[in-house]
N, CA, C and O atoms as a GROMACS GRO file, in nm:
protein
  336
    1MET      N    1   1.863   0.526   0.327
    1MET     CA    2   1.770   0.444   0.266
    1MET      C    3   1.719   0.311   0.339
    1MET      O    4   1.801   0.224   0.366
    2SER      N    5   1.570   0.295   0.375
    2SER     CA    6   1.572   0.218   0.443
    2SER      C    7   1.526   0.063   0.355
    2SER      O    8   1.572   0.037   0.244
    3GLU      N    9   1.465   0.004   0.403
    3GLU     CA   10   1.419  -0.138   0.384
    3GLU      C   11   1.309  -0.116   0.291
    3GLU      O   12   1.321  -0.157   0.176
    4LEU      N   13   1.193  -0.052   0.332
    4LEU     CA   14   1.100  -0.012   0.304
    4LEU      C   15   1.103   0.056   0.117
    4LEU      O   16   1.038   0.016   0.020
    5SER      N   17   1.200   0.164   0.127
    5SER     CA   18   1.224   0.201  -0.002
    5SER      C   19   1.272   0.147  -0.123
    5SER      O   20   1.271   0.192  -0.238
    6LYS      N   21   1.326   0.012  -0.064
    6LYS     CA   22   1.369  -0.069  -0.149
    6LYS      C   23   1.222  -0.169  -0.237
    6LYS      O   24   1.220  -0.213  -0.352
    7LEU      N   25   1.145  -0.175  -0.162
    7LEU     CA   26   1.091  -0.247  -0.263
    7LEU      C   27   0.976  -0.144  -0.365
    7LEU      O   28   0.987  -0.022  -0.360
    8PRO      N   29   0.891  -0.198  -0.436
    8PRO     CA   30   0.902  -0.139  -0.592
    8PRO      C   31   0.748  -0.004  -0.560
    8PRO      O   32   0.677  -0.083  -0.497
    9ASN      N   33   0.730   0.025  -0.560
    9ASN     CA   34   0.584   0.181  -0.560
    9ASN      C   35   0.570   0.257  -0.433
    9ASN      O   36   0.477   0.328  -0.397
   10ILE      N   37   0.732   0.216  -0.345
   10ILE     CA   38   0.763   0.290  -0.248
   10ILE      C   39   0.822   0.391  -0.273
   10ILE      O   40   0.943   0.377  -0.293
   11GLY      N   41   0.749   0.575  -0.287
   11GLY     CA   42   0.868   0.608  -0.289
   11GLY      C   43   0.845   0.681  -0.099
   11GLY      O   44   0.786   0.633  -0.002
   12LYS      N   45   0.947   0.846  -0.122
   12LYS     CA   46   0.976   0.872   0.035
   12LYS      C   47   0.826   0.908   0.100
   12LYS      O   48   0.806   0.890   0.220
   13VAL      N   49   0.729   0.958   0.018
   13VAL     CA   50   0.560   0.984   0.084
   13VAL      C   51   0.565   0.894   0.156
   13VAL      O   52   0.591   0.902   0.276
   14LEU      N   53   0.529   0.746   0.065
   14LEU     CA   54   0.493   0.743   0.089
   14LEU      C   55   0.553   0.542   0.220
   14LEU      O   56   0.485   0.446   0.257
   15GLU      N   57   0.672   0.571   0.235
   15GLU     CA   58   0.776   0.511   0.335
   15GLU      C   59   0.761   0.598   0.456
   15GLU      O   60   0.761   0.543   0.566
   16ASN      N   61   0.746   0.745   0.445
   16ASN     CA   62   0.717   0.846   0.570
   16ASN      C   63   0.581   0.763   0.600
   16ASN      O   64   0.602   0.668   0.676
   17GLN      N   65   0.477   0.775   0.568
   17GLN     CA   66   0.347   0.734   0.615
   17GLN      C   67   0.352   0.603   0.678
   17GLN      O   68   0.324   0.590   0.798
   18LEU      N   69   0.394   0.479   0.585
   18LEU     CA   70   0.440   0.350   0.658
   18LEU      C   71   0.510   0.345   0.782
   18LEU      O   72   0.490   0.259   0.868
   19LYS      N   73   0.585   0.430   0.791
   19LYS     CA   74   0.659   0.458   0.932
   19LYS      C   75   0.547   0.555   1.046
   19LYS      O   76   0.529   0.550   1.168
   20GLU      N   77   0.504   0.614   0.966
   20GLU     CA   78   0.393   0.693   1.099
   20GLU      C   79   0.268   0.622   1.094
   20GLU      O   80   0.178   0.705   1.111
   21ILE      N   81   0.232   0.534   1.083
   21ILE     CA   82   0.132   0.446   1.132
   21ILE      C   83   0.196   0.316   1.173
   21ILE      O   84   0.116   0.224   1.193
   22GLY      N   85   0.357   0.284   1.194
   22GLY     CA   86   0.397   0.194   1.254
   22GLY      C   87   0.444   0.108   1.207
   22GLY      O   88   0.483   0.003   1.258
   23ILE      N   89   0.446   0.153   1.065
   23ILE     CA   90   0.547  -0.042   0.976
   23ILE      C   91   0.613   0.033   0.939
   23ILE      O   92   0.602   0.136   0.872
   24LYS      N   93   0.764  -0.078   1.030
   24LYS     CA   94   0.902  -0.023   1.012
   24LYS      C   95   0.994  -0.129   0.889
   24LYS      O   96   1.111  -0.109   0.858
   25ASP      N   97   0.932  -0.208   0.849
   25ASP     CA   98   1.001  -0.267   0.778
   25ASP      C   99   0.910  -0.419   0.617
   25ASP      O  100   0.796  -0.442   0.577
   26ILE      N  101   0.964  -0.440   0.604
   26ILE     CA  102   0.877  -0.522   0.467
   26ILE      C  103   0.760  -0.667   0.552
   26ILE      O  104   0.648  -0.698   0.509
   27GLU      N  105   0.814  -0.719   0.650
   27GLU     CA  106   0.742  -0.857   0.745
   27GLU      C  107   0.650  -0.735   0.740
   27GLU      O  108   0.609  -0.705   0.628
   28GLN      N  109   0.594  -0.626   0.892
   28GLN     CA  110   0.514  -0.598   0.937
   28GLN      C  111   0.439  -0.580   0.782
   28GLN      O  112   0.337  -0.647   0.766
   29LEU      N  113   0.478  -0.505   0.686
   29LEU     CA  114   0.357  -0.430   0.571
   29LEU      C  115   0.295  -0.566   0.539
   29LEU      O  116   0.175  -0.582   0.565
   30ILE      N  117   0.369  -0.669   0.481
   30ILE     CA  118   0.314  -0.817   0.463
   30ILE      C  119   0.269  -0.884   0.528
   30ILE      O  120   0.226  -0.981   0.466
   31GLU      N  121   0.251  -0.889   0.646
   31GLU     CA  122   0.174  -0.920   0.775
   31GLU      C  123   0.017  -0.820   0.811
   31GLU      O  124  -0.088  -0.878   0.839
   32THR      N  125   0.028  -0.680   0.803
   32THR     CA  126  -0.062  -0.602   0.809
   32THR      C  127  -0.171  -0.624   0.676
   32THR      O  128  -0.294  -0.624   0.687
   33GLY      N  129  -0.111  -0.637   0.576
   33GLY     CA  130  -0.199  -0.687   0.432
   33GLY      C  131  -0.169  -0.527   0.364
   33GLY      O  132  -0.127  -0.437   0.437
   34SER      N  133  -0.196  -0.504   0.219
   34SER     CA  134  -0.258  -0.396   0.195
   34SER      C  135  -0.364  -0.335   0.198
   34SER      O  136  -0.392  -0.225   0.150
   35LYS      N  137  -0.429  -0.412   0.261
   35LYS     CA  138  -0.612  -0.310   0.268
   35LYS      C  139  -0.595  -0.294   0.388
   35LYS      O  140  -0.589  -0.172   0.403
   36GLN      N  141  -0.581  -0.348   0.495
   36GLN     CA  142  -0.563  -0.230   0.601
   36GLN      C  143  -0.478  -0.137   0.645
   36GLN      O  144  -0.512  -0.042   0.715
   37THR      N  145  -0.296  -0.174   0.583
   37THR     CA  146  -0.251  -0.036   0.536
   37THR      C  147  -0.307   0.068   0.521
   37THR      O  148  -0.322   0.156   0.605
   38TRP      N  149  -0.355   0.064   0.372
   38TRP     CA  150  -0.435   0.153   0.300
   38TRP      C  151  -0.505   0.231   0.389
   38TRP      O  152  -0.493   0.354   0.386
   39VAL      N  153  -0.593   0.162   0.486
   39VAL     CA  154  -0.704   0.225   0.582
   39VAL      C  155  -0.617   0.305   0.664
   39VAL      O  156  -0.628   0.427   0.658
   40MET      N  157  -0.520   0.243   0.750
   40MET     CA  158  -0.398   0.297   0.860
   40MET      C  159  -0.393   0.448   0.752
   40MET      O  160  -0.418   0.564   0.783
   41ILE      N  161  -0.361   0.405   0.654
   41ILE     CA  162  -0.286   0.534   0.595
   41ILE      C  163  -0.411   0.651   0.545
   41ILE      O  164  -0.382   0.767   0.514
   42ARG      N  165  -0.546   0.598   0.545
   42ARG     CA  166  -0.583   0.712   0.505
   42ARG      C  167  -0.642   0.795   0.581
   42ARG      O  168  -0.684   0.904   0.542
   43ASN      N  169  -0.656   0.729   0.767
   43ASN     CA  170  -0.650   0.717   0.855
   43ASN      C  171  -0.544   0.895   0.889
   43ASN      O  172  -0.582   0.983   0.967
   44ILE      N  173  -0.452   0.898   0.827
   44ILE     CA  174  -0.377   1.036   0.854
   44ILE      C  175  -0.315   1.095   0.721
   44ILE      O  176  -0.211   1.158   0.698
   45ASP      N  177  -0.432   1.043   0.632
   45ASP     CA  178  -0.448   1.139   0.440
   45ASP      C  179  -0.529   1.115   0.431
   45ASP      O  180  -0.543   0.993   0.423
   46ASP      N  181  -0.638   1.186   0.424
   46ASP     CA  182  -0.745   1.112   0.311
   46ASP      C  183  -0.708   1.134   0.212
   46ASP      O  184  -0.787   1.066   0.147
   47SER      N  185  -0.638   1.186   0.134
   47SER     CA  186  -0.642   1.214  -0.014
   47SER      C  187  -0.577   1.039  -0.062
   47SER      O  188  -0.611   0.987  -0.168
   48ALA      N  189  -0.503   0.987   0.015
   48ALA     CA  190  -0.486   0.830   0.008
   48ALA      C  191  -0.626   0.752  -0.112
   48ALA      O  192  -0.735   0.700  -0.086
   49CYS      N  193  -0.561   0.775  -0.227
   49CYS     CA  194  -0.627   0.705  -0.314
   49CYS      C  195  -0.636   0.551  -0.377
   49CYS      O  196  -0.565   0.472  -0.315
   50LEU      N  197  -0.710   0.493  -0.487
   50LEU     CA  198  -0.678   0.360  -0.492
   50LEU      C  199  -0.553   0.342  -0.540
   50LEU      O  200  -0.490   0.238  -0.520
   51ASN      N  201  -0.497   0.465  -0.624
   51ASN     CA  202  -0.370   0.396  -0.658
   51ASN      C  203  -0.266   0.402  -0.531
   51ASN      O  204  -0.166   0.332  -0.542
   52ARG      N  205  -0.279   0.473  -0.424
   52ARG     CA  206  -0.215   0.419  -0.319
   52ARG      C  207  -0.249   0.325  -0.253
   52ARG      O  208  -0.213   0.321  -0.135
   53LEU      N  209  -0.340   0.206  -0.314
   53LEU     CA  210  -0.362   0.140  -0.230
   53LEU      C  211  -0.294  -0.042  -0.342
   53LEU      O  212  -0.231  -0.144  -0.311
   54TYR      N  213  -0.362   0.018  -0.478
   54TYR     CA  214  -0.244  -0.009  -0.531
   54TYR      C  215  -0.114  -0.036  -0.501
   54TYR      O  216  -0.096  -0.146  -0.447
   55ALA      N  217  -0.057   0.004  -0.513
   55ALA     CA  218   0.076   0.054  -0.496
   55ALA      C  219   0.132  -0.040  -0.386
   55ALA      O  220   0.233  -0.110  -0.401
   56LEU      N  221   0.042  -0.033  -0.258
   56LEU     CA  222   0.057  -0.140  -0.123
   56LEU      C  223   0.088  -0.230  -0.192
   56LEU      O  224   0.197  -0.213  -0.247
   57GLU      N  225   0.026  -0.346  -0.219
   57GLU     CA  226  -0.024  -0.470  -0.267
   57GLU      C  227   0.093  -0.497  -0.380
   57GLU      O  228   0.140  -0.610  -0.394
   58GLY      N  229   0.128  -0.408  -0.445
   58GLY     CA  230   0.231  -0.428  -0.566
   58GLY      C  231   0.375  -0.441  -0.503
   58GLY      O  232   0.469  -0.509  -0.546
   59ALA      N  233   0.371  -0.361  -0.391
   59ALA     CA  234   0.506  -0.378  -0.302
   59ALA      C  235   0.504  -0.518  -0.210
   59ALA      O  236   0.595  -0.599  -0.194
   60ILE      N  237   0.392  -0.518  -0.166
   60ILE     CA  238   0.414  -0.668  -0.091
   60ILE      C  239   0.455  -0.751  -0.240
   60ILE      O  240   0.570  -0.743  -0.285
   61GLN      N  241   0.364  -0.820  -0.301
   61GLN     CA  242   0.400  -0.903  -0.488
   61GLN      C  243   0.547  -0.817  -0.490
   61GLN      O  244   0.619  -0.908  -0.448
   62GLY      N  245   0.606  -0.744  -0.503
   62GLY     CA  246   0.705  -0.745  -0.480
   62GLY      C  247   0.752  -0.696  -0.701
   62GLY      O  248   0.854  -0.693  -0.770
   63ILE      N  249   0.620  -0.672  -0.720
   63ILE     CA  250   0.624  -0.600  -0.841
   63ILE      C  251   0.573  -0.461  -0.856
   63ILE      O  252   0.518  -0.410  -0.759
   64ARG      N  253   0.588  -0.373  -1.001
   64ARG     CA  254   0.514  -0.222  -0.999
   64ARG      C  255   0.333  -0.255  -0.998
   64ARG      O  256   0.266  -0.344  -1.049
   65TRP      N  257   0.311  -0.175  -0.943
   65TRP     CA  258   0.134  -0.163  -0.961
   65TRP      C  259   0.114  -0.173  -1.068
   65TRP      O  260  -0.009  -0.183  -1.064
   66TYR      N  261   0.139  -0.179  -1.174
   66TYR     CA  262   0.086  -0.167  -1.290
   66TYR      C  263   0.068  -0.321  -1.340
   66TYR      O  264  -0.007  -0.363  -1.428
   67GLY      N  265   0.170  -0.401  -1.250
   67GLY     CA  266   0.167  -0.539  -1.295
   67GLY      C  267   0.116  -0.589  -1.244
   67GLY      O  268   0.131  -0.710  -1.258
   68LEU      N  269   0.047  -0.556  -1.176
   68LEU     CA  270  -0.106  -0.651  -1.114
   68LEU      C  271  -0.204  -0.704  -1.178
   68LEU      O  272  -0.240  -0.664  -1.289
   69SER      N  273  -0.271  -0.824  -1.100
   69SER     CA  274  -0.315  -0.925  -1.250
   69SER      C  275  -0.476  -0.796  -1.203
   69SER      O  276  -0.497  -0.710  -1.118
   70GLU      N  277  -0.550  -0.857  -1.316
   70GLU     CA  278  -0.702  -0.751  -1.345
   70GLU      C  279  -0.791  -0.798  -1.194
   70GLU      O  280  -0.865  -0.721  -1.132
   71SER      N  281  -0.765  -0.929  -1.160
   71SER     CA  282  -0.845  -0.973  -1.106
   71SER      C  283  -0.823  -0.945  -0.944
   71SER      O  284  -0.904  -0.942  -0.851
   72VAL      N  285  -0.650  -0.923  -0.948
   72VAL     CA  286  -0.635  -0.848  -0.805
   72VAL      C  287  -0.687  -0.684  -0.787
   72VAL      O  288  -0.733  -0.640  -0.682
   73LYS      N  289  -0.673  -0.619  -0.893
   73LYS     CA  290  -0.710  -0.487  -0.891
   73LYS      C  291  -0.885  -0.460  -0.919
   73LYS      O  292  -0.940  -0.358  -0.878
   74ASP      N  293  -0.958  -0.566  -0.994
   74ASP     CA  294  -1.095  -0.563  -0.952
   74ASP      C  295  -1.108  -0.598  -0.795
   74ASP      O  296  -1.225  -0.586  -0.756
   75GLU      N  297  -1.035  -0.630  -0.715
   75GLU     CA  298  -1.098  -0.692  -0.603
   75GLU      C  299  -1.082  -0.569  -0.519
   75GLU      O  300  -1.151  -0.527  -0.426
   76LEU      N  301  -0.971  -0.520  -0.576
   76LEU     CA  302  -0.881  -0.324  -0.492
   76LEU      C  303  -1.017  -0.268  -0.487
   76LEU      O  304  -1.102  -0.224  -0.409
   77ARG      N  305  -0.994  -0.291  -0.610
   77ARG     CA  306  -1.121  -0.154  -0.674
   77ARG      C  307  -1.260  -0.138  -0.578
   77ARG      O  308  -1.304  -0.026  -0.550
   78ARG      N  309  -1.310  -0.232  -0.543
   78ARG     CA  310  -1.448  -0.300  -0.460
   78ARG      C  311  -1.425  -0.299  -0.344
   78ARG      O  312  -1.522  -0.277  -0.272
   79TYR      N  313  -1.308  -0.317  -0.287
   79TYR     CA  314  -1.285  -0.277  -0.166
   79TYR      C  315  -1.284  -0.136  -0.123
   79TYR      O  316  -1.342  -0.083  -0.028
   80TYR      N  317  -1.168  -0.065  -0.255
   80TYR     CA  318  -1.187   0.072  -0.252
   80TYR      C  319  -1.335   0.173  -0.260
   80TYR      O  320  -1.366   0.275  -0.198
   81ASN      N  321  -1.386   0.117  -0.333
   81ASN     CA  322  -1.504   0.150  -0.310
   81ASN      C  323  -1.590   0.164  -0.288
   81ASN      O  324  -1.668   0.240  -0.345
   82ASN      N  325  -1.615   0.078  -0.169
   82ASN     CA  326  -1.705  -0.026  -0.043
   82ASN      C  327  -1.660   0.034   0.079
   82ASN      O  328  -1.744   0.037   0.168
   83TYR      N  329  -1.532   0.088   0.109
   83TYR     CA  330  -1.508   0.184   0.183
   83TYR      C  331  -1.497   0.317   0.180
   83TYR      O  332  -1.458   0.373   0.282
   84ARG      N  333  -1.530   0.396   0.062
   84ARG     CA  334  -1.528   0.522   0.069
   84ARG      C  335  -1.708   0.572   0.049
   84ARG      O  336  -1.739   0.691   0.052
   0.00000   0.00000   0.00000
């Protein structure tokens, strides 16, 4: 079990994707940020959806994705919609 898998919302699939894009630990994830990390994952998995973006932000904040504030969800939703 790696350090990343101890974070909320990070299961095996997402953990493997993080490793594949070069994010090996929590510090790298925080430094990269949820949005840029999501874009990097989207480049290797075009099925990466809004929930994956929420999951990454929740992991950075140390909470389950559904515990994100509505303002954070709105910001991430706008980012996602503008990216597509």
